[in-house]
N, C-alpha and C positions, 0 to 999 in steps of 0.2 A: 502494500499500498504504499502509495505518495505522502509525504508528509508536507501538513500546509504550513509552508513555513512564517507566512502573517500570525498564524494563530501563536507562532512557538513565541513571539513579542508581548513586554508590556502595552498593554493601549495606553496611548498616552492622552493627555486631559492636556490639551493646549492654552487652553480659556485659562486654566490654574496656574499651571507650570510657564510658560513660557509668553502670556498675552498677547498671542499672536494675532494680527489682522486675518478675516475670512477674504477680505479681497486682494489676489494675486498679484506683486507688482508692486504691494507699499513696503517700506522698512518696518519691521517691529519698532513699535517708539520706545522701548526699553533698550533695543540696541543700536537705535539713532544717534541716542544719547551717547550710548559710547565711544561711538564711531567719532561723533563730537569733540567729545572730551580728549581722546587719543588725537584728535589734530587730522583725522582721516586715515590714520596707520592701520587700522583694524577692518577683517576682511568684512563686506557687507553681507549682508542676510538675505539668503533666496527662498522662496516659501514653496519653490519646486523643487521638486522632489523624486528626481528622474533615475532610480538605480540603474535600469535595464541594459544590458552589456557593461555592468560596471564592475572593477570589484568590490564585493561589498564585504563590511567587518562588522562586528557587534562589539560594542563598550561591552566588555566583562571581566571579570576580575574577581577571584577567593581571599586575596592576599587581607589580611587583618587592616593592615597601614594602608590600604588603598582605601575600605570601609571609611578608619575616623579621616582620611586626608583628603581623598578624591581623586577620579584620575588627572594622569600628567600625560605630558607629551600633545596638547593641543594647545597651538599657540596663536595669537591675535595678528603676529605678524612674524613672517618667514625672518626672525632673528630669536638667537638663545634668550635674549634678552626679556622677549615677548611671552614666556613657556612658563614663567613662573607660577599663574595661576591654575588651581585645577579645578577640574569639574564637578560639583558636590554627585557623590556617592547615589545619593538617593532619586534624586531627577536622573540621574543618566545612566545607572547602569543598567545592561540589554535594550540600549538603545542601538537603533538603526543606524549605518552611515556607508558611503559610497568615497573610493579615489577619483577625484575630475580626470584624473589621466594615469595610464602607467608607469609613465615618469615621473621623478619627482620635480615641485617648480622651479626650487631654485638649491643649491648647493655652496656650502659656506668656506669658508678659506681654511677652517677647520675639517673639513667632510661631513657635516652635520648635517643632509639633506630633511628639504621639508617639501611635505607633499599637499597640496588643497585638498578636501576632504569636504564632504557634506553630511550633514545630520539631517534623520528624518524630523528632525522639528524645524529645519531650515535654514540652519546657523550653518555658516563656514567658517574653517578653522585649517591652520597649518601644521599637519602633522610633525610631530619630529621624528624623523628617524635617526638616531644617536651614531656619528661614527664609532666609537666604541661599542656599538652591539651588534649581534650579528645580522639583523635582516629587523623592518620595521614595525614586524610583532614583538621584538624584542622588550618595550619598555614595560608589559603588561597590564596597557591600561585596551588593549585591543584584539581578537582573535577574528581569524574568515569565519567567513557565513558558514561555511560547511563544518568547520569543525565545532561551530554553535549548534549547528542542528545537530551533530552526531553528539552531544553532550544530552541536549537534551532526550535524544533518542534512548540516550545507554538507560539497559535493565542490568539489575543484578544477574553476576554470572560467575562459578565456579574457578579460581585460582587458574587449578589446571583439572581436568575430566576426574571425577571422585574427590578433588578436595573438600574437605569442611570449612576451608577461608573460603570468602565468598568476596567477592568485587562489588560492593554498594552503592560508589558514588563515583565519577567524577567532579575534579577540582582543578582549577586555572591555577596554577601559582609561576611566579613569576616567568610566564608566557608558556610553563608545558604544562603539560595531562598530567595529574598528580590521580590514583587511584584509590579512593578510600576502603581500608577493607575491614571485614568484618573482628578481627581482632585487635583495629585500633591502629592498624600499621599503617603505611602511605607510602606506595611505589610511583614511579614513573615511569613512563610507556618504553624505554630502554631498555631499563631494569626485568620490567615483567616478558619484555619479548626473551630477553637472555634465562629468565625462569623456564619459560614457556619451551628452547629450544633445549636447555639441560632434560629438561623431565623429555622430552623425545628420545634426546642421544641414548638416554637409562632406560629404554624401553617402556617408558610411560611409568615411570617410579615418582607415583601421587606421595609418598614420605620423604621422599630425597627434595621434591620439591616445595613443601610445604617447609623446609629446613631453611631454603635459600631466600627466604622471605628478609630475613634481617640481616644481608650478605653483601658483598661487594662482589661482582663477578666480572674477571678481566678476563681476555682472550689472549695468551700466547701466540708467539708465528711458529710454535714448532708444534702448535694443535693441541697446548696442553692450556685449561681453563685453573686459575686463579682464583680460591674464593676465600672469603675473609669475612669474620662477622664484621658489622659497621661499623665498631670502633676495633682496628685491628687485634688479632690475638696474640701480636708478637706484645708483650707488656714489659714495662722495662719498671727497675728496683733500684736503689740506692743503699749500700750502704748504712750500718746503724743507726738507721730510719731516716738519715741524713737527708734534705731536697736533691729531688733530679737537677734543678736550676743550676745550682751550686758545682754541683760534682757531676762526671760524667758517668751517668746511669751504664748496669749491665741488661742485656736485652735476653728473651728467652720466650716461646710458647710453640701454637702448632695452628697449623691449617689445613682447611679443607681442600684440596687440589684434585683436577681431573687430568689424567693422564692417557694421551693414544698409545693404545700398544697394536698398530695393525690397523684391522678397522674398529676396534671393539676402545673405547672410553671405560680407565678404568678410576675409581675414583679411589686419592691416596691422601694419606695426613702427611703431611710435612712439618717436624717436628724439627727444632735451631735449636741450639745455643750459640750465644754471643756474649762475650766480656774478656774485664782481660787478662784473667788466668786461664791458663793452657788446664782444661780438666781431661782432655783425651777422652772424650764423654765416649761412651758403648752404650748407656740405657737411660730411660727415664722413669719416672713416677709422679703419677696425682696422688696428691695425700687430700683429705676434706675431710675436718670431721676429725673419727677413731676408726676412720675406713680408710684403703689406698689402693693401689694397684698399679704394680710393679711391669714394667715390659720386661721382655727377654734381652739379652746382647743384642744388641743390632751394631750394623755398620754406618756410622757418622763419618760422614767426607769432610773433608777441609775444604770451605770457601774461600774466594780471594779476602783478604781484610776489607771491613766496612767501615769508616768512620774513626779507625784504630783501633777496633777489636776484632776478636780470634772469632770464627763461626762456624761451627761443625751444626752439618744437616743433613738428616736420614729423608725417606719417604718409605713409608709403611703401609701397607692393604688397610683400606677404609672399613670393613667388613668385620674384621679380625679383631681391632684394633677401637675406632669411632664408640662402634656400642657398647664396647666396656666401659671409656673413659666417662662419657655424655652422663648415667646417670650421677658420678659424683659431682658432677662440676654442676648441675642442675639442683638438686640436691641441699646442695650447702651454701654456704654466707663467705664460707672462707675456702677457700682453696690456695695450695701450694704446689706447686709444678718441679721437683727433685732432679735435678740432671748428676748421673752417677760417672765416674771416670775412673782412671787409672791414677789420678794422683787427688782426692775425695771427691767431694760433691758440693751443689752449687741449688740453692732454694730461690725463689721467686714468686712473692705474692701475688695474687691475681689482684688488682685494685677491682671497685667494686664496678667500673663503671663497663670495664673488657667482661668480666663479669657475668653482669647481666645482657649483656650484647650476645653470649654464648647462650646464655640460657634461652634467649629468644629464638636462638637458631638449632636450639636443640627441645623446641619446645613444637609438634607436629598438633598439638590439640586446640 
């Protein structure tokens, strides 16, 4: 069924909000006063709204900042100095508009572009495309008509087939589509695509897809996917509780990575120790409360020094170890990872923020 675009928009009361004259061709009295006061530099208002064949947009944003302060980027003159006033959120939210032409009206010496736009209430503005932004939709004030229609037509759907996590709504934040999840989290479109791609690579593994919500996923050139919790699982500690800001810290942690072996994608855990002391690491231990789990001896390989620290890392099988480690990390508020080596051991307390991130990563309910 084809959507009726006009029914998706707020119906405007021009008499109350904009005091528009009913006779086409006359200037709005309020806008005329602004025009005269500005010495004739502001755009004239046109009561003729003809969007056919034009690139249409909608004034739309879910940012709390915008709701309080209004929509930016609408200039009364093709100059940065004339872009400071914001359009009130209550009056302009979800209003339609279009670009008068495909090309900007003018570009200043700094590379800022100004597009003449017409709003559905008959007002004209120069819309700013900042030289520092990726395109004219990056100011978070407007979105293309097509995106708005898709957002309004959105219906709840599972993260992946069989998942208990649902996508329940779509918001626009900083120019990006952000999906609101039933578990309270939010996902940008790019990350959602990566989760669904990973889900398919692993034979439609729903449990794994749910675990990836609170992660970052980066695809390496080698075909390996590096997956980390929101706050990096590589955490740092400092000697004797002294602030890491004053003393160089040591590092250690666990990442989940997906490696390519032939045509198969294999999930692995990357366990790494980094520090000033050369432990010659052979194994690691997870300690939580009165429980612990100690890995067997593993082959830790020495990588190139980073930030002046010694680094020993190993890759281990996801299925064999992750499901054993995860219950300890997700059930306790204080967790320690201990690296055992030929010359003793080294403990790392997991900071609360990383511990919470790992708990999110390990919860699929």
